C-alpha positions as CSV (number, residue, x, y, z in Angstrom):
1,M,-11.4,-3.0,-25.6
2,A,-13.4,0.2,-25.6
3,T,-13.3,2.2,-22.4
4,S,-17.1,2.5,-22.3
5,S,-17.3,-1.2,-21.6
6,T,-15.9,-0.6,-18.2
7,E,-19.1,1.1,-17.1
8,Q,-20.6,-2.4,-16.4
9,F,-18.2,-2.8,-13.5
10,F,-19.7,0.1,-11.6
11,K,-23.4,-0.9,-11.8
12,N,-23.4,-3.0,-8.6
13,P,-20.5,-1.7,-6.6
14,V,-19.0,-2.9,-3.2
15,L,-18.0,0.1,-1.1
16,G,-18.3,2.3,-4.1
17,H,-15.9,0.1,-6.3
18,P,-16.4,-2.7,-8.7
19,A,-16.8,-6.2,-7.1
20,G,-14.0,-7.3,-9.3
21,L,-11.6,-5.1,-7.3
22,F,-12.3,-7.1,-4.2
23,V,-11.8,-10.4,-6.1
24,L,-8.3,-9.0,-6.9
25,F,-8.0,-7.8,-3.2
26,F,-8.5,-11.3,-1.9
27,T,-6.4,-13.0,-4.6
28,E,-3.5,-10.7,-3.8
29,M,-4.1,-11.1,-0.1
30,W,-3.6,-14.8,-0.3
31,E,-0.5,-14.4,-2.5
32,R,1.0,-12.0,0.0
33,F,0.0,-14.4,2.8
34,S,2.0,-17.2,1.2
35,Y,5.0,-15.0,0.2
36,Y,5.5,-13.3,3.6
37,G,4.6,-16.4,5.6
38,M,7.3,-18.4,3.8
39,R,9.8,-15.4,3.9
40,A,9.3,-15.1,7.7
41,L,10.3,-18.8,8.2
42,L,13.0,-19.4,5.6
43,V,16.1,-18.1,7.5
44,L,14.7,-19.3,10.9
45,F,14.3,-22.9,9.5
46,L,17.6,-23.0,7.8
47,T,19.6,-21.8,10.8
48,A,17.6,-23.7,13.5
49,S,19.5,-26.6,15.2
50,L,18.9,-30.2,14.2
51,F,17.3,-30.6,17.7
52,E,14.8,-28.0,16.7
53,E,14.2,-29.9,13.4
54,G,16.0,-27.2,11.4
55,W,18.9,-27.7,9.1
56,A,21.6,-26.0,11.2
57,W,23.0,-24.0,8.3
58,P,25.6,-21.3,9.0
59,R,24.0,-17.9,9.0
60,E,26.0,-16.8,6.0
61,H,24.7,-19.7,3.9
62,A,21.1,-19.1,4.9
63,L,21.3,-15.4,4.2
64,S,23.0,-15.9,0.9
65,L,20.1,-18.2,-0.3
66,Y,17.6,-15.7,1.1
67,G,19.2,-12.8,-0.8
68,T,19.2,-14.8,-4.0
69,Y,15.5,-15.7,-3.6
70,T,14.3,-12.2,-2.8
71,S,16.3,-10.7,-5.6
72,M,14.9,-13.2,-8.1
73,V,11.4,-12.2,-7.0
74,Y,12.0,-8.7,-8.5
75,L,13.8,-10.0,-11.7
76,T,11.3,-12.6,-12.9
77,P,8.4,-10.1,-13.3
78,I,10.4,-8.4,-16.1
79,L,10.1,-11.5,-18.2
80,G,6.7,-12.6,-16.8
81,G,5.1,-9.2,-17.5
82,Y,6.4,-9.4,-21.1
83,I,4.8,-12.8,-21.6
84,A,1.5,-11.7,-20.1
85,D,1.5,-8.5,-22.2
86,R,2.3,-10.1,-25.5
87,I,1.2,-13.8,-25.4
88,I,-1.1,-15.2,-22.7
89,G,-2.9,-12.2,-21.2
90,Y,-3.2,-11.0,-17.6
91,R,-5.9,-13.4,-16.4
92,M,-4.1,-16.5,-17.6
93,A,-0.8,-15.1,-16.1
94,V,-2.5,-14.8,-12.7
95,V,-3.7,-18.4,-12.9
96,V,-0.3,-19.8,-14.1
97,G,1.6,-17.8,-11.6
98,A,-0.6,-18.8,-8.7
99,L,-0.4,-22.5,-9.7
100,L,3.4,-22.4,-10.0
101,M,3.6,-20.8,-6.5
102,T,1.2,-23.4,-5.0
103,L,3.5,-26.1,-6.3
104,G,6.5,-24.2,-4.9
105,H,5.0,-24.1,-1.4
106,A,4.0,-27.7,-1.6
107,S,7.5,-28.6,-2.6
108,M,8.9,-26.7,0.4
109,A,6.7,-28.6,2.7
110,V,8.8,-31.7,1.9
111,D,11.9,-32.1,4.0
112,S,14.6,-32.5,1.4
113,E,17.3,-30.1,0.0
114,F,16.2,-30.8,-3.6
115,A,12.6,-30.0,-2.7
116,L,13.7,-26.7,-1.1
117,Y,15.5,-25.5,-4.2
118,L,12.7,-26.7,-6.5
119,G,10.2,-24.9,-4.3
120,L,12.2,-21.6,-4.4
121,F,12.6,-21.9,-8.2
122,L,8.8,-22.4,-8.7
123,L,8.0,-19.6,-6.3
124,C,10.3,-17.2,-8.3
125,A,8.8,-18.4,-11.6
126,G,5.2,-18.1,-10.4
127,N,5.9,-14.7,-8.9
128,G,7.2,-13.5,-12.3
129,F,3.8,-14.1,-13.9
130,F,1.7,-13.0,-10.9
131,K,3.3,-9.8,-9.7
132,P,3.1,-7.5,-12.7
133,T,-0.4,-8.5,-13.8
134,M,-2.7,-7.7,-10.9
135,T,-2.3,-4.0,-11.1
136,S,-2.6,-4.2,-14.9
137,I,-6.1,-5.6,-14.5
138,I,-7.0,-2.8,-12.1
139,S,-5.7,-0.3,-14.6
140,E,-7.9,-1.7,-17.4
141,M,-11.0,-2.0,-15.1
142,Y,-10.8,1.7,-14.2
143,A,-10.3,2.9,-17.8
144,N,-12.4,6.1,-18.1
145,H,-12.7,6.3,-14.2
146,E,-9.3,7.8,-13.4
147,H,-10.7,9.8,-10.5
148,K,-11.4,6.5,-8.6
149,K,-8.0,4.9,-9.3
150,D,-6.3,6.3,-6.2
151,G,-9.0,4.8,-4.0
152,A,-8.9,1.5,-5.8
153,Y,-5.1,1.2,-5.4
154,T,-5.4,2.2,-1.7
155,I,-7.9,-0.7,-1.2
156,Y,-5.7,-3.1,-3.1
157,Y,-2.7,-2.0,-1.1
158,M,-4.6,-2.8,2.1
159,G,-5.1,-6.3,0.8
160,V,-1.4,-6.6,0.2
161,N,-0.7,-5.6,3.8
162,A,-3.5,-7.7,5.3
163,G,-2.1,-10.8,3.5
164,A,1.4,-10.0,4.7
165,F,0.2,-9.5,8.3
166,L,-1.9,-12.7,8.5
167,G,0.8,-14.8,6.6
168,I,3.6,-13.8,8.9
169,L,1.4,-14.2,12.0
170,L,-0.1,-17.6,11.2
171,C,2.7,-19.3,9.1
172,G,5.2,-18.1,11.7
173,Y,3.0,-19.4,14.5
174,L,2.5,-22.9,12.9
175,G,6.2,-23.0,11.8
176,E,7.7,-22.2,15.1
177,Q,5.1,-24.0,17.3
178,W,3.9,-27.0,15.3
179,G,6.8,-27.6,12.9
180,W,8.5,-25.7,10.1
181,H,6.8,-27.6,7.3
182,W,3.4,-27.0,8.7
183,G,4.1,-23.3,8.2
184,F,5.4,-23.8,4.6
185,G,2.4,-26.0,3.9
186,L,-0.1,-23.5,5.2
187,A,1.4,-20.9,2.8
188,G,0.7,-23.3,-0.1
189,V,-2.9,-24.0,1.0
190,F,-3.9,-20.4,0.8
191,M,-2.0,-19.7,-2.4
192,F,-4.1,-22.6,-3.9
193,A,-7.2,-21.1,-2.4
194,G,-6.4,-17.7,-3.9
195,M,-5.9,-19.3,-7.4
196,L,-9.2,-21.2,-7.3
197,Q,-11.1,-18.1,-6.0
198,F,-9.7,-16.1,-8.9
199,Y,-10.2,-18.8,-11.5
200,F,-13.9,-19.3,-10.6
201,A,-14.6,-15.6,-10.4
202,Q,-12.7,-14.4,-13.4
203,G,-15.9,-13.9,-15.4
204,I,-16.5,-10.8,-13.3
205,F,-13.8,-9.0,-15.3
206,G,-15.6,-9.3,-18.6
207,E,-13.1,-8.9,-21.4
208,V,-10.4,-7.3,-19.2
209,G,-7.2,-9.2,-19.2
210,K,-8.6,-11.9,-21.4
211,K,-6.1,-11.5,-24.2
212,P,-3.1,-9.3,-24.9
213,V,-3.9,-5.8,-25.9
214,K,-2.3,-4.8,-29.2
215,I,-0.9,-1.2,-29.2
216,E,-0.4,0.4,-32.5
217,S,3.1,1.6,-32.8
218,G,2.0,5.1,-33.9
219,K,0.1,5.6,-30.6
220,I,2.8,4.6,-28.2
221,A,4.4,8.0,-27.7
222,E,2.0,10.9,-27.5
223,D,4.8,13.5,-26.9
224,P,6.0,14.6,-30.3
225,S,9.4,15.5,-28.8
226,V,10.1,11.8,-28.1
227,K,11.8,10.3,-31.1
228,R,11.9,6.6,-31.8
229,N,15.0,4.9,-30.4
230,P,14.8,1.2,-31.3
231,F,17.1,-1.3,-29.8
232,T,20.1,-2.0,-32.0
233,A,21.8,-5.4,-32.3
234,I,24.6,-4.1,-30.0
235,D,21.9,-3.1,-27.4
236,K,20.4,-6.5,-27.5
237,I,23.8,-8.2,-27.1
238,F,24.6,-6.0,-24.1
239,I,21.2,-6.8,-22.5
240,A,21.7,-10.5,-23.0
241,A,25.3,-10.4,-21.7
242,S,24.6,-8.4,-18.6
243,A,21.4,-10.4,-17.8
244,L,23.1,-13.8,-18.3
245,I,26.2,-12.9,-16.2
246,G,24.0,-11.3,-13.5
247,L,21.7,-14.3,-13.3
248,V,24.6,-16.8,-13.1
249,W,26.2,-14.7,-10.4
250,I,23.0,-14.5,-8.3
251,I,22.6,-18.3,-8.4
252,N,26.4,-19.0,-8.1
253,D,26.7,-17.0,-4.8
254,P,24.7,-19.4,-2.6
255,M,25.8,-22.4,-4.7
256,S,29.5,-21.7,-4.1
257,K,28.9,-21.2,-0.3
258,I,26.5,-24.1,0.3
259,A,27.6,-26.7,-2.2
260,G,31.2,-25.6,-2.8
261,T,30.6,-25.4,-6.5
262,D,31.9,-22.1,-7.8
263,V,31.4,-21.3,-11.5
264,F,33.7,-18.3,-11.1
265,A,36.6,-20.1,-9.5
266,F,39.3,-17.9,-10.9
267,E,41.0,-14.6,-10.2
268,V,41.6,-11.5,-12.3
269,G,44.4,-9.5,-10.7
270,S,43.4,-8.9,-7.1
271,L,39.7,-9.5,-7.8
272,S,38.0,-12.9,-7.3
273,G,36.3,-14.3,-10.3
274,S,32.9,-13.7,-8.7
275,N,33.6,-10.0,-8.0
276,F,35.1,-9.5,-11.5
277,M,32.1,-11.0,-13.3
278,I,29.5,-9.0,-11.4
279,L,31.4,-5.8,-11.9
280,L,31.7,-6.6,-15.6
281,A,27.9,-7.2,-15.8
282,L,27.2,-3.9,-14.1
283,L,29.7,-2.1,-16.4
284,V,28.0,-3.6,-19.5
285,F,24.6,-2.6,-18.2
286,L,25.7,0.9,-17.4
287,V,27.2,1.3,-20.9
288,L,23.8,0.1,-22.3
289,V,21.7,2.6,-20.2
290,I,24.0,5.5,-20.8
291,S,24.3,4.9,-24.6
292,R,20.5,4.8,-24.8
293,I,19.9,7.8,-22.7
294,V,22.3,10.1,-24.7
295,R,20.3,9.3,-27.9
296,Y,17.2,11.2,-26.6
297,T,16.4,14.9,-26.6
298,A,17.7,17.0,-23.8
299,I,14.6,17.1,-21.6
300,V,13.9,13.4,-21.9
301,R,17.6,12.6,-21.3
302,D,17.6,14.7,-18.1
303,R,14.5,13.1,-16.8
304,M,15.9,9.6,-17.4
305,V,19.1,10.6,-15.6
306,A,16.9,11.7,-12.7
307,V,15.1,8.3,-12.7
308,S,18.5,6.5,-12.7
309,I,19.7,8.5,-9.7
310,F,16.6,7.6,-7.8
311,A,17.1,4.0,-8.8
312,F,20.7,4.1,-7.5
313,F,19.5,5.3,-4.1
314,T,16.8,2.7,-4.0
315,I,19.5,0.1,-3.9
316,F,20.7,1.5,-0.5
317,F,17.2,1.5,0.9
318,W,16.3,-2.2,0.0
319,A,19.8,-3.5,1.0
320,A,19.1,-2.3,4.5
321,F,15.3,-2.7,4.7
322,E,15.4,-6.3,3.6
323,Q,17.4,-7.2,6.7
324,A,13.9,-7.7,8.1
325,G,13.8,-11.3,6.8
326,G,17.5,-11.9,7.5
327,S,19.7,-10.4,10.2
328,M,16.8,-8.8,12.1
329,T,15.0,-12.2,12.2
330,I,18.2,-13.7,13.6
331,F,18.4,-10.9,16.2
332,A,14.8,-11.6,17.1
333,N,15.4,-15.3,17.4
334,D,18.8,-15.4,19.1
335,Y,19.4,-12.1,20.8
336,T,15.9,-11.0,22.0
337,D,14.2,-11.9,25.3
338,R,10.9,-13.2,23.9
339,V,9.5,-14.9,27.1
340,L,7.2,-12.4,28.7
341,E,6.2,-12.7,32.3
342,G,3.7,-11.0,34.6
343,S,2.2,-7.7,33.3
344,A,4.4,-7.8,30.2
345,G,2.8,-11.1,29.2
346,T,-0.7,-9.7,29.8
347,I,0.0,-6.6,27.7
348,F,1.3,-8.7,24.9
349,R,-1.8,-11.0,25.0
350,I,-4.2,-8.1,24.9
351,A,-2.3,-6.2,22.2
352,N,-1.9,-9.3,20.0
353,T,-5.6,-10.1,20.3
354,L,-6.6,-6.6,19.3
355,I,-4.2,-6.2,16.4
356,T,-5.3,-9.7,15.1
357,I,-9.1,-9.7,15.7
358,I,-9.9,-6.1,14.6
359,P,-8.3,-6.2,11.1
360,L,-9.6,-9.8,10.5
361,G,-13.1,-8.6,11.5
362,V,-12.9,-5.7,9.1
363,I,-11.8,-8.0,6.2
364,T,-14.5,-10.5,7.1
365,W,-17.1,-7.7,6.8
366,V,-15.7,-6.8,3.4
367,L,-16.0,-10.5,2.4
368,Y,-19.7,-10.4,3.5
369,L,-20.4,-7.4,1.3
370,L,-18.7,-9.2,-1.6
371,F,-20.8,-12.3,-0.9
372,K,-24.0,-10.2,-1.2
373,Q,-23.1,-9.0,-4.6
374,T,-21.5,-12.0,-6.2
375,F,-22.6,-15.2,-4.6
376,K,-25.4,-15.9,-7.0
377,N,-23.2,-15.7,-10.1
378,Y,-19.8,-16.9,-8.6
379,K,-20.9,-19.5,-6.1
380,W,-17.7,-21.7,-6.1
381,A,-15.4,-18.7,-5.8
382,N,-17.3,-17.5,-2.7
383,I,-17.5,-20.9,-1.1
384,I,-13.7,-21.3,-1.5
385,L,-13.2,-17.9,-0.1
386,G,-15.6,-18.4,2.8
387,A,-14.0,-21.8,3.7
388,S,-10.5,-20.1,3.7
389,F,-11.7,-17.6,6.2
390,L,-13.2,-20.2,8.4
391,I,-9.8,-21.9,8.5
392,I,-8.1,-18.5,9.3
393,W,-10.5,-17.8,12.1
394,G,-9.9,-21.3,13.5
395,L,-6.1,-20.8,13.5
396,V,-6.4,-17.3,15.0
397,I,-8.6,-18.6,17.9
398,T,-6.3,-21.5,18.5
399,M,-3.2,-19.3,18.5
400,L,-4.7,-16.8,20.9
401,Y,-6.0,-19.6,23.2
402,E,-2.6,-21.1,23.5
403,Q,-1.1,-17.7,24.3
404,Y,-3.7,-17.0,27.0
405,T,-3.3,-20.4,28.6
406,A,0.5,-20.3,28.6
407,E,2.0,-19.2,32.0
408,S,4.6,-17.0,30.3
409,P,3.8,-16.5,26.6
410,E,6.8,-16.7,24.2
411,V,6.7,-14.2,21.3
412,P,7.5,-16.1,18.1
413,A,10.6,-14.7,16.4
414,S,8.7,-14.2,13.2
415,W,6.0,-12.2,15.0
416,F,8.1,-9.0,14.9
417,S,7.8,-8.9,11.1
418,V,4.0,-8.3,11.3
419,L,4.8,-4.9,12.8
420,N,5.7,-3.5,9.4
421,S,2.3,-4.3,7.9
422,L,0.5,-3.2,11.1
423,F,2.3,0.2,11.1
424,I,1.6,0.6,7.3
425,I,-2.1,0.0,7.9
426,I,-2.2,2.5,10.8
427,F,0.0,5.3,9.3
428,A,-0.5,5.1,5.5
429,P,-3.7,7.3,5.6
430,L,-1.8,9.9,7.6
431,F,1.1,10.0,5.1
432,S,-1.4,10.2,2.2
433,K,-2.9,13.3,3.8
434,I,0.5,14.9,4.3
435,W,1.5,14.3,0.6
436,E,-1.8,16.0,-0.4
437,S,-1.2,19.0,1.8
438,K,1.0,22.1,1.5
439,Y,3.6,20.2,3.5
440,N,4.3,17.8,0.7
441,P,8.1,17.7,0.2
442,S,9.9,17.1,-3.1
443,V,10.7,13.6,-4.1
444,A,14.4,14.0,-3.3
445,V,13.5,15.1,0.3
446,K,11.1,12.2,0.6
447,Y,13.8,9.9,-0.4
448,G,16.3,11.4,2.0
449,I,13.9,11.3,5.0
450,G,13.0,7.7,4.1
451,L,16.7,6.7,4.1
452,I,17.4,8.6,7.3
453,L,14.4,7.1,9.1
454,L,15.5,3.6,8.0
455,G,19.0,4.3,9.4
456,T,17.4,5.5,12.7
457,G,15.7,2.1,13.1
458,F,19.1,0.4,12.9
459,A,20.5,3.0,15.4
460,A,17.9,1.8,17.8
461,L,19.0,-1.8,17.3
462,A,22.7,-0.8,17.6
463,Y,21.9,0.9,21.0
464,G,19.9,-2.1,22.2
465,A,22.7,-4.4,21.3
466,S,25.4,-2.3,22.9
467,D,25.7,-4.5,26.0
468,I,26.0,-7.7,24.1
469,P,29.6,-9.0,24.4
470,Q,31.8,-9.3,21.3
471,G,31.3,-12.6,19.5
472,A,28.2,-13.6,21.5
473,Q,25.8,-16.0,19.7
474,T,22.9,-15.4,22.1
475,A,21.6,-12.7,24.4
476,A,18.3,-11.5,25.9
477,V,17.7,-7.9,24.8
478,S,14.4,-6.2,25.4
479,I,11.8,-6.5,22.6
480,I,11.3,-2.7,22.6
481,W,14.4,-2.2,20.3
482,L,12.9,-4.4,17.6
483,I,9.6,-2.7,17.9
484,L,11.2,0.8,17.5
485,A,13.3,-0.5,14.6
486,Y,10.3,-1.7,12.7
487,Y,8.4,1.5,13.5
488,F,11.2,3.7,12.0
489,H,11.7,1.3,9.0
490,T,8.0,1.5,8.2
491,M,8.0,5.3,8.4
492,G,10.9,5.3,6.0
493,E,9.2,2.9,3.7
494,L,6.1,5.2,3.6
495,C,8.3,8.1,2.6
496,L,10.2,6.3,-0.1
497,S,8.6,3.2,-1.5
498,P,5.2,4.5,-2.8
499,V,6.8,7.4,-4.7
500,G,9.4,5.4,-6.7
501,L,7.3,3.8,-9.4
502,S,5.0,6.8,-9.5
503,Y,7.9,9.0,-10.6
504,V,9.0,6.5,-13.2
505,S,5.6,6.9,-14.8
506,K,5.8,10.7,-14.5
507,L,9.3,11.2,-15.8
508,V,9.6,8.6,-18.5
509,P,7.7,8.8,-21.8
510,G,5.5,5.8,-22.7
511,R,7.9,4.5,-25.3
512,M,10.7,3.8,-22.8
513,I,8.6,3.1,-19.7
514,A,9.0,-0.7,-19.9
515,M,12.8,-0.4,-20.0
516,M,12.9,2.0,-17.1
517,Y,10.5,-0.2,-15.0
518,G,13.0,-3.0,-15.8
519,V,15.9,-0.8,-14.5
520,W,13.8,0.0,-11.4
521,Y,13.1,-3.6,-10.6
522,L,16.8,-4.4,-11.3
523,A,17.8,-1.8,-8.7
524,I,15.4,-3.4,-6.1
525,A,16.8,-6.9,-7.0
526,I,20.4,-5.7,-6.5
527,G,19.3,-4.2,-3.1
528,N,17.7,-7.5,-2.1
529,K,20.8,-9.5,-3.0
530,L,23.0,-7.0,-1.2
531,A,20.7,-7.5,1.9
532,G,21.5,-11.2,1.9
533,S,25.2,-10.7,1.3
534,T,25.7,-8.0,3.9
535,G,23.4,-9.7,6.4
536,G,25.5,-12.8,6.0
537,M,28.4,-10.9,7.5
538,I,26.7,-10.7,10.9
539,D,28.9,-13.4,12.5
540,Q,32.1,-12.0,11.0
541,V,31.4,-8.5,12.2
542,T,30.2,-9.7,15.6
543,Q,33.3,-11.8,16.1
544,E,35.7,-9.0,15.1
545,Y,33.9,-6.1,16.6
546,S,30.4,-6.4,18.0
547,L,26.7,-6.9,17.1
548,S,26.2,-3.3,17.8
549,T,28.8,-2.3,15.2
550,F,27.0,-4.5,12.7
551,F,23.8,-2.6,13.1
552,L,25.6,0.7,13.3
553,L,26.8,0.2,9.7
554,F,23.2,0.1,8.6
555,F,22.6,3.4,10.3
556,L,25.6,5.1,8.8
557,I,25.3,4.0,5.1
558,P,21.5,4.6,4.5
559,G,21.6,7.7,6.7
560,G,24.6,9.1,4.7
561,A,22.8,8.2,1.5
562,G,19.7,10.1,2.7
563,V,21.7,13.2,3.5
564,L,23.4,13.0,0.1
565,I,20.2,12.8,-1.9
566,I,18.7,15.8,0.0
567,L,21.8,17.8,-1.0
568,L,21.2,16.7,-4.6
569,H,17.7,18.2,-4.5
570,P,18.6,21.3,-6.6
571,L,20.3,19.1,-9.3
572,L,17.4,16.7,-9.4
573,K,14.8,19.5,-9.6
574,K,16.6,20.8,-12.6
575,L,16.8,17.4,-14.2
576,M,13.1,16.8,-13.7
577,H,12.1,19.9,-15.8
578,G,9.0,20.9,-13.9
579,I,7.7,17.4,-12.9
580,H,6.6,17.4,-9.2
């Protein structure tokens, strides 16, 4: 596709950007609505008592399954992105991914264990096609308009957070107030709406994403210092071995706990079979990465080592941050006083109304602007989108009405998760301005500050839980500690999360970027799995020590990692060879 063909997208813009960007905005918004809406409910549903129509699973079992699901969400895009790139194209990948996720949510709305596992499998598979392709379409649409890309990704990122906000708010509300499967079902309804909206409007993208783009091998690496380093047969064997062992281990972990079926039911010395196999997989993968890195020239080698160090510290961040859908959700449900009386109830009603109505009003205004530009040519896409927003407004008004008429409103346990998206929407522009100013710190310092702020959030929870007796299963702690925790966690995320993939693209030459993106997603997947595994220790640590001690560990480990990476700043600066 010639870059000049992208000029057509800018002829009738919406807010200065192609209308197609806002088709992607709403498609991604519905996908994030469904993902975060389901994520907010999963652990609550699995651990709820039979009286509450839950499955009464032990917390360890629920969090083990949660960790496996969230880790797979970051592994499947490695394969899905490859298929989209080489075989079916980005647009078809979005449709296939959205359809699979719709079926996944529909399956989870059925009250059976088989349907739950099938639903999670379909969600992971669908996400693998969907996740890596949306940004690729934006990248192609803005070819020859690089100066507008930052603004485009900012708008797109707002769609991500708007979807997460509304999904957690409304799926959480339906799931906790009407019934768990209503919440799971609502996530599926809007995933389906997002798929249809994209399908009927895809003509707006012209030739972008229609079929795989063939890249001539001679044009992959523009840097003449980057020599070709094809994968050898041994490399491929190592990739297959580490991937297969890792995948079996991720699935075996919840299977061994929940069903009692352990594929690794053996011991090697003092190590259990499970621990031995995952260590073996990590060792094989490390040998692969190191053996490939040493084959490159000195500067390229150093920069890839820097990326690997950042990826390693990324594991610590996500292992703690993803407690949001696990142990922090349990803390909100079982240890937090969520019934607000008197002035506290009034303040919550007003605040919840404002933080819901204002963003929804802004998004509806954007929808109106999109209608004006595209309704004539893409009528069905706009009708589906408009109908979806009518349902959203109806649910929001119903939710707010029930909260205003309740004598003492009860804050849903899932509600606290919306704070992350809310704080991102509020503070992201401020952080963007800081990064563009003279106060912009180095990437190592950003990482360190992000990890320390993340740990500070857990320090707030540890202090708030300090009066809870050892081994207690319930308590009534003030909601202020969760609000503070999510505030500090979001500030940490804004320091660390946006810079990671950016520095992969800056430090790694084009020929190796796919591999290093795979390493990066693998690091996030490991962090997510560790989040489930460590979160599952909440009962054990609480019984032996206290709930405060449990959260204190998440202050010390990320905080210590943050200090360490700041101390490594001189080394990382040297390894990066002038990349800022």
